MIVO-603021 format. One line per field, with one value per residue: x negated, y, z of N, C-alpha, C in turn; residue in three letters. Coordinates in steps of 0.02 Angstrom, whole numbers, plus 50000, padded with zeros to 5 digits. Layout:
<recs>
n_xx = (X;...)
n_yy = (Y;...)
n_zz = (Z;...)
ca_xx = (X;...)
ca_yy = (Y;...)
ca_zz = (Z;...)
c_xx = (X;...)
c_yy = (Y;...)
c_zz = (Z;...)
resn = (ala;...)
</recs>
This chain:
<recs>
n_xx = (49986;49855;49808;49742;49650;49522;49477;49463;49365;49257;49239;49198;49075;49003;48997;48919;48800;48760;48763;48733;48696;48776;48807;48773;48853;48983;48985;48968;49083;49177;49147;49180;49317;49358;49326;49413;49537;49528;49526;49653;49734;49703;49755;49893;49919;49900;50005;50115;50100;50120;50252;50321;50291;50358;50489;50500;50456;50345;50174;50072;49913;49754;49665;49501)
n_yy = (49663;49775;49886;50006;50007;49930;50006;50138;50115;50072;50184;50275;50216;50230;50369;50400;50341;50407;50561;50687;50687;50728;50672;50535;50506;50521;50422;50310;50313;50291;50160;50096;50122;50056;49924;49906;49917;49808;49705;49721;49694;49558;49506;49536;49458;49330;49330;49336;49214;49125;49157;49116;48979;48947;48965;48858;48865;48855;48907;48983;48927;48952;48832;48773)
n_zz = (50408;50437;50324;50317;50421;50397;50289;50342;50440;50360;50280;50376;50411;50290;50274;50383;50347;50228;50243;50184;50048;49910;49781;49797;49904;49852;49753;49832;49909;49810;49776;49895;49901;49785;49821;49929;49865;49779;49873;49930;49818;49797;49915;49902;49790;49842;49937;49850;49784;49892;49924;49808;49815;49932;49891;49810;49682;49542;49528;49414;49379;49313;49227;49216)
ca_xx = (49914;49839;49763;49702;49598;49457;49458;49439;49301;49205;49229;49157;49007;48970;48982;48864;48738;48742;48804;48717;48686;48843;48816;48771;48911;49043;48983;48978;49154;49213;49137;49219;49387;49368;49325;49475;49592;49521;49547;49726;49763;49698;49801;49960;49923;49910;50072;50161;50094;50152;50324;50345;50287;50412;50552;50498;50438;50274;50132;50024;49841;49715;49619;49441)
ca_yy = (49675;49846;49896;50066;49995;49916;50062;50193;50098;50071;50253;50305;50189;50259;50440;50402;50321;50458;50619;50749;50680;50730;50624;50467;50499;50512;50357;50260;50312;50259;50088;50074;50124;50002;49860;49903;49903;49739;49662;49727;49658;49486;49490;49536;49399;49272;49334;49319;49142;49092;49168;49070;48910;48941;48959;48796;48879;48843;48965;48967;48934;48938;48777;48781)
ca_zz = (50404;50434;50268;50328;50471;50368;50246;50382;50472;50309;50261;50429;50404;50231;50286;50431;50313;50179;50260;50150;49976;49881;49727;49824;49947;49811;49720;49884;49927;49755;49783;49952;49881;49737;49858;49968;49818;49756;49929;49936;49762;49809;49969;49873;49746;49887;49964;49796;49774;49948;49918;49756;49841;49981;49854;49771;49612;49529;49518;49362;49393;49253;49236;49175)
c_xx = (49902;49786;49718;49644;49530;49432;49429;49373;49245;49189;49185;49085;48970;48953;48927;48798;48714;48782;48793;48712;48754;48853;48818;48832;48974;49043;48993;49051;49196;49206;49177;49293;49403;49371;49389;49534;49589;49544;49623;49761;49760;49745;49873;49970;49935;49980;50124;50160;50129;50228;50354;50344;50343;50480;50554;50482;50364;50238;50078;49954;49803;49665;49559;49425)
c_yy = (49750;49857;49957;50055;49982;49974;50119;50177;50097;50142;50288;50280;50222;50331;50448;50386;50377;50521;50679;50744;50674;50678;50552;50455;50485;50443;50301;50255;50281;50184;50060;50071;50067;49934;49852;49887;49831;49690;49663;49689;49583;49464;49487;49477;49336;49272;49314;49244;49104;49099;49122;48998;48898;48931;48895;48807;48868;48909;48946;48978;48913;48882;48786;48719)
c_zz = (50398;50380;50280;50376;50440;50324;50287;50415;50421;50286;50312;50424;50346;50244;50338;50396;50267;50192;50214;50074;49942;49827;49752;49867;49907;49778;49771;49903;49872;49758;49840;49935;49833;49772;49899;49924;49793;49810;49936;49879;49773;49864;49943;49826;49787;49916;49912;49783;49830;49945;49865;49779;49891;49947;49812;49698;49603;49518;49468;49386;49331;49269;49190;49137)
resn = (met;asn;val;lys;gly;pro;trp;lys;ser;arg;leu;his;gln;val;thr;gln;ile;val;pro;asp;ala;asn;gly;ala;asn;leu;ser;ser;leu;gly;gly;val;arg;arg;ala;ala;leu;arg;his;arg;leu;ser;phe;glu;his;leu;gln;tyr;gln;leu;glu;leu;asn;his;leu;gly;lys;ser;phe;phe;thr;glu;arg;leu)
</recs>
């Protein structure tokens, strides 16, 4: 999976929307970076779960 692809396209969109406002631009970029990291973490979590299932091991899931 290309992780940089969505990040670069979203970064380009944000800089096109807010090119001059420094404060808004920085906070927008922080939000984009945070969302990209959250997406990557959820993807790695899914990969770890699939790897454990493939090995026949259980994966702890919290029940409500």
